[in-house]
C-alpha positions as CSV (number, residue, x, y, z in Angstrom):
1,M,0.0,0.0,0.0
2,A,1.7,3.2,-1.2
3,G,2.0,6.1,1.2
4,S,0.7,4.2,4.2
5,R,2.4,5.0,7.5
6,K,1.8,4.1,11.1
7,S,-0.3,6.5,13.3
8,T,1.6,8.2,16.1
9,F,-0.2,8.9,19.4
10,R,0.8,11.1,22.4
11,I,-0.5,9.6,25.7
12,L,-0.6,11.6,28.9
13,F,-1.4,9.8,32.1
14,H,-0.8,10.0,35.9
15,N,1.7,7.6,37.4
16,N,3.2,7.9,41.0
17,N,2.2,11.6,41.5
18,Q,3.7,12.6,38.2
19,I,2.5,13.0,34.6
20,Y,4.0,10.7,32.0
21,E,4.0,11.7,28.4
22,L,4.7,8.8,26.0
23,Y,4.6,8.5,22.2
24,A,3.5,5.2,20.7
25,H,2.2,3.7,17.4
26,E,-0.5,1.5,19.0
27,V,-3.3,2.6,21.4
28,S,-6.5,0.6,21.9
29,Q,-9.2,-0.4,24.3
30,S,-7.8,-3.3,26.3
31,Q,-9.7,-6.6,26.6
32,M,-9.0,-6.2,30.3
33,A,-11.9,-4.0,31.5
34,G,-10.9,-0.5,32.6
35,F,-7.6,-0.4,30.8
36,I,-6.1,1.3,27.7
37,E,-3.5,-0.8,25.9
38,V,-0.4,1.0,24.6
39,G,2.2,-0.7,22.3
40,E,5.2,0.1,20.2
41,I,6.4,3.0,22.4
42,I,8.6,5.3,20.4
43,F,12.0,6.2,21.9
44,G,14.1,8.8,20.1
45,E,17.7,8.2,19.2
46,H,20.1,10.5,20.9
47,S,23.8,11.1,20.6
48,K,26.2,9.8,23.2
49,L,26.9,13.4,24.4
50,L,23.4,14.5,25.3
51,I,21.2,12.1,27.4
52,D,17.9,13.2,28.8
53,P,17.6,11.6,32.2
54,A,13.7,11.6,32.1
55,E,13.7,9.8,28.7
56,E,16.4,7.4,29.9
57,R,14.3,6.6,33.0
58,L,11.3,6.0,30.7
59,K,13.3,3.8,28.4
60,N,14.5,1.8,31.3
61,E,10.9,1.4,32.5
62,F,9.2,0.7,29.2
63,G,12.1,-0.2,26.8
64,N,11.5,-3.9,26.8
65,V,7.7,-3.7,27.2
66,K,5.6,-5.0,24.3
67,H,2.4,-3.6,25.6
68,T,1.5,-1.6,28.7
69,F,-1.9,-1.3,30.2
70,I,-2.9,2.0,31.7
71,P,-6.0,2.3,33.9
72,H,-8.8,4.5,32.4
73,F,-8.9,6.8,35.4
74,A,-5.1,7.6,35.0
75,V,-5.4,8.8,31.4
76,I,-5.5,12.5,30.9
77,R,-5.7,12.5,27.2
78,I,-4.6,10.7,24.0
79,D,-3.8,12.7,20.8
80,E,-3.0,11.4,17.3
81,V,-0.1,13.6,16.2
82,D,1.9,14.1,13.0
83,R,5.2,13.0,14.6
84,S,6.6,11.8,17.9
85,G,8.2,14.1,20.4
86,K,10.3,13.5,23.5
87,N,9.0,11.1,26.1
88,R,9.1,12.9,29.4
89,I,8.0,13.0,33.0
90,L,6.3,16.1,34.4
91,D,5.3,17.3,37.8
92,Q,1.6,17.2,38.7
93,D,1.4,20.9,37.7
94,G,2.8,20.1,34.3
95,A,6.3,21.6,34.9
96,S,9.1,19.5,33.3
97,V,11.7,20.8,35.8
98,T,11.6,19.4,39.3
99,R,11.8,21.9,42.1
100,F,14.9,21.9,44.3
101,P,14.1,20.1,47.5
102,G,13.9,22.2,50.7
103,Q,12.7,25.6,51.7
104,S,13.2,28.3,49.2
105,T,13.7,31.5,51.1
106,I,15.8,34.5,50.2
107,P,17.9,35.9,53.1
108,Q,17.0,39.5,53.8
109,N,19.6,42.1,54.9
110,S,18.5,44.3,57.8
């Protein structure tokens, strides 16, 4: 079939008080009630010099997974997109940068 290509989906879901953003070629209703099935997760190829720790963490977690099953209640949204982006882990508020632990106060001069 000329010109056919796989669809690409962006899946956003809650996992362990964070928001995961994954790109995959397969998304469907699972035969297990209450789950979305995600397969063929797409991982970008990166150079040896620049490694994104979040994407490496996701690759370690999902790299050898054929299909993952995400509970319906955890899914935020699923979009069909033109091309894949970077898989990432976000804070609950959607920020991609984790805040520095501890109190953030600025010393004041008297």
